[in-house]
N, C-alpha and C positions, 0 to 999 in steps of 0.2 A: 566460382568465387562467390562468397556470400555478398548479398547486397549491403551488408553492414559496412564493408570496406569501401563502398562507393559513396557513402553519405558524408555529410559535412558536420562539423562540430556545432552544437546548438548554443553558442555563446552570443550574448547580445552584441559584443564588440565585433564578432565575425559574421553575424547574420543580421544585416540591417532591417530586413523585412519582418523580423520576429517582433510580435507585439510584447509590450512589457507585461509581466505577470501581475495579476491582481492578487495582492496578498491580503489575507484576512487578519485584521487586527483583533486579537482576542485578549481577554483579561489574562495576565500572566500571574499565576500563583504557584510558587515552587514550595513543595512540602519536603523539607529535609528531614523531618521527623514525623512519621505516621503514628497516630495513636494506636494503642494496643487493640487487637481485635476484640470485639464485644464477646463477653462470655457466652452469649446465646449461640455463637457459631462454634461448633465442636469439630474435632478432628475427623469424625466420620462424615460430616457434611462437606468438609474441605476435600476429602478423598473422593467422595461422590461427584463433587463439582469438577475435580481434575479429570475424572473419567469422562464426564459429559463434554468438557471442552476438547479433549483429545478426540472424541468421537465426532464432534462438530467439525474439527479441522480435517479429519480423515475423510469426511463426506464431501465437504464443500471447498476445502482449501488444502488439498493434498501436498502441494509444494511447500507450503509453510510448515506443515507437519514434518515433512522430510528434513527441512532445513533447521528444525529445532535442535537437532543433534550438534550443530556447530555453535550454538549459543553457550557461553560459559554456564556451568551447572548452577551457580547461585542465582542466575537471572533467567533460567530456562522456564520455570513455572510462570514467572511474570510474562515472558514472551508468549507462552501458550495461551494464557488468559487474555492478553492484549489482542492476539490474533483471533481468538474466539469472539471477543467483543466486536472486532471488525466484521467477522462473518455475520454475527447477529444483527449488526446495523445494515449490512448490505442486502440481507434477505427480507427486510421489512416490507419493501414494495410488493414482494411476491407472497407474503404471508399475512397481509392485512387486507380487509375488504374495501377500504377506501383510503384516499390520501389523508382524510381527517383522522382516522384511526392511526395511520402511520405517523402523523405529527404527535399524537398522544403517546405513541410508543417511543418516539425520539425524546419527548419530554421526560418520560420515565427514566431514560438513560441519563439525561442531564441531572435529574434529581439523584439518581443512583451514584453518579460520579462524586457528588458532594458527600454522600453517605459512606462511600467506599473509602475516600480519603480521610474521613473521620473515624474509620475503623468500625463502622456500624452498617454493613452492607445489607440491602434488602435480600429476602430469601429467594435469590435467583442464582443458578449455578455459576454463570460467568462473573457476576458481581461478587459472589463469595470467594471464588478463586483469585480474582484480581485483588480484593482486599487482603486476603491471606498472603499473596505474593508480595504486596507492597510492604506489609508488616515484616515479613522475613527479610526483605531487602534492607529495611531500616536497621534491623539487628545485625545483619551480616556485613554491612558497609559502614556501620557506626553513623548512620544518618546522612551519608554522603550521596546516596542514590536519591536524587530529587526528581520526583514525578510531577509533571506540570498539569495542573487542572486546566489551564488554558489550552494545552495541546490535546488533552482528552476531549474537551468540548469542541475543539476544532474538527475532530473526526466526526462528531455528531452533526455539527453544523454543515459540513461538506455533504454529508449524506442527505440532509434535508433539501439541499439544492437540487438533488437528483431524484427526489421522491416521486415526482410526477413524470419522470423520463422526458423532460424537456431537452431538446437538442442543445449542444454547446454552440454558442454563437460563432466561435472561431477556435483555432488551434491553441491560442493562448489561454482561453478559458478551460480547455481540456487539461493543459499543463498545470493550471492553477488548481484544478480539482485533484490531480495526481499529487501535487505538492502538499495539499491540505489533508490528504488521506495516506497514501503509501509512504511518502517522504516523512510525514509526521509519525507514522508507526515506527520508522527507523530512528527518528530523534528520541522517541520515548524509550526504545530499546537501548540506545546508546546511554541515555541517562541512567538506566538501570545497571550498567556495568560497574561503576559509574564512569562516564567519559564526557568531559567538557572540552571539545576541540573544534575549532573552526574548520580544520581540514577534514575531520571525520564527518561533520555535519555537511560540508560541501559535497563530499562523495555520496553521502546518503541522499542528499537532495536530487542529484542527477539520477541515481539508481531508482529512487522512488518515483520520479517522473516517468522513467522508462517502464517500470513495473505497472504504474497506474494506467498509462496509455495502452499498454498491451492487455491489461485486464479489461478495459473498455472494448477493445477489439474482440477479445475472446468472448465477451458476453453479448456481443452484437446480435448473434442469432437468437439467443435466449430472450432478449428484450424485443426483438422484431417479431418473433413467433413464440409468445408465452405459452407455457404448458397449461393445460386445464387445471383447475383447482385440485383435482384428485391426484395430480402428478407432482413430483418433486420439482422445486424451482430449478434444479440442475438437470432435469430430464432432457430427453432428445427434443430437437425442434420438429415442428410439424407445419401444417398449413396455417394460414393466417387465422388468428382467433383472439380471444380475450384472455387476460391474465386473471389471477385470483381476485383482483379488485374490479373486474369487469371492464378494464380499460384495454383499448386496442393497442397492438404493438407499435413500437417506435423505432426509429433508426438513430442510434446514438453516435453519430459522426458529426464533427464540426461543420457548421453550415457553410463556412467559407470554402472548405475543402470539397464539400458536395457540389457547391456551385461551380467551382473550378473544374471538377471532373464531369459535370453534367448529370449528377445523380439526383433522381427524384424519389422522395420517400415512398410515394404510392407505388412506384414501379418495384422498389425493393420489397414492399409488403405483398406484392402480387407475384413477382417472378423470383424472389430470393437471389441466389448467386448469379442469375442470368440478367439481372438489372444492368442496364447500360451505365458504364462508367464506375460501377461499384468497386471493381478490383483496382482501378486506378486510384480511387479515393482511399481504399484500404492501404495500398502501397505507400501513398503519401503520408498517411498517419503513422504507419509502421516505421517508415524511414525516420520520422521524428523521434520515435522511441529509440531506434538504433543510434541516432545522433547523440543521445545522452550516454549510451553505453560506450560509444567511441570516445566521448569526452572523458569518461572515467578511465578508460584504457590509457589515454594520454596522460592523465593526471598521475596514475600509478607509475607509468614509465618515468615521468619527470621526478617523482619522489625517489624512485630507486636510483636515479642518476644523481641524486643529491641536490636537485633543483626544487624550486617551488612548483606548485601545481600548474601555473601558467596563466591563470586568470582569477579575478576576484570572485568571492562568494556573494552572489547578488542579494542574499537575505541577511548578510552580516549587519548587525546593529538593530535588527527587528527584535521584537519581544521573543524571548527564548533563544536568541542567537547573540547574546552579549557575553563576551569572553574576558576573563581576567588574564593578567600577564603572567600569573603563576598558576601552577596546577591546582586543581580543586582540593587535592589532598594536602596541599601546603608544602610539598616536597619539590625536588627538582623536576622540571617539566620534561616529558618525553619529546623526542623529535617527531615531526609530522609523520614520518614513515613508521616509526614505532607505534604511534597512536593508531594509525590505519591498520597495521598488522594485528595489534591487540584487539581491535574491534572488527576484524575481518568477517567473523561469523555473522555479524549484523548485515553485511553486504551481500550475502549469498543469494538472495532473491534475484540478483542480476544474472546468475547462472541459469536458473529456470526460465527467466524471461528471454534470454538469448537463445536457448534451445527452442522455445516456442516460436519465436520469430523466425528462426531458421526453418522450422517445420512449415510455417505459414508461407515462406518463400517456396519451399518444395511443392506446395500445392497451388502455386501461381497466385497467391494472395486471395484464394477463395476461402474466406473466413467461415463459410458454411460447411466446410468439410467436417464430417463427424469425428475424424481422427484428431482434430485439433481440440476437442473437448476431453480427450482422454489423457491420462497420466503418461509421461514419457518414461519408459523403463530405463533409459540411460541416465536419468537425472541423479540418482544416488552416486554412481561412479563418477560422472562429470563433476558433481559438487565436491566430492572427496578430493579429486585431483586439483580442482581450482583452489580449494582451501589450502591444500598442501603447498601449492606453488605460489599462493597469494596473487592469483590472477583471476580475472572474470571472463 
């Protein structure tokens, strides 16, 4: 039996020891109408940008590329561009020579977001495709697809916090990071459908936290044992060394979990998978990711039974999570189950995350196993069946 079934639900009302999430208050600016793309960006540049972004996902984020087929066709280009932006942000620490240059690169993206939403993106492939996709969404949805500048900047700000690979002080900080990155990616994709729904956002929040926590675990060997500058950031792990910026490896696990399991960073950097307590710490963190997937399972079951999801959305009322009593389109509002089913393609990263966590369990929570860095050949089929059945 999978360890998923043995975990508990990560709701604040059910887990008294869970720390409150630190939410990041960002400026909320919704753009219901994007300006037309600047005439300096032509169709050939957009086509080249699309090929670049697809190649970026194929290399660094294969699951997201696979899941793009489940996104409605009118929002698919935006999804690809958004995920390519996430990849571009995530590899900054490995492709810059110092944290200072990394901060400059992040500032470039902050400035680029403003230009993208104004329809005048810089000559950078991801920025060009993102601007083109937003312009197309505006036309196809009659201005109802509202892309939040605050959420885009939240992605950038969250990456800045991890630029120097400082450890997370506790499991709550790790969840906050996952909320500000992977959950936010899903909020933006929902907005592109367009979808304004507390239930859909609630599901996206839990799935995003699970995906983000699993992503940190999956990247642990790459951060602990950085590849030499001549190698790809996603290359195989090796002996202890320095990354492209000349910084020593780090162990990106919450400090409270490491202390509880008796894990010492220096032992991990010397012994890798054989470090005392490491597998126990990985198990504890992985269980929290599974807790969120269990919560989503229960939420979907409740909705299918005609009930509410069972607990309140902890981020409701925050900027970006304010909901009207009527549908954004001005018509009759869908039921929560209909909303979730219509947006189900956005939730598909839960499938790849569950498969990876199951593989992690099969390897006895040895996160250094090379097989865990490889794509799962079962993912396309599992994803298709999950989408068809509307289960994760």
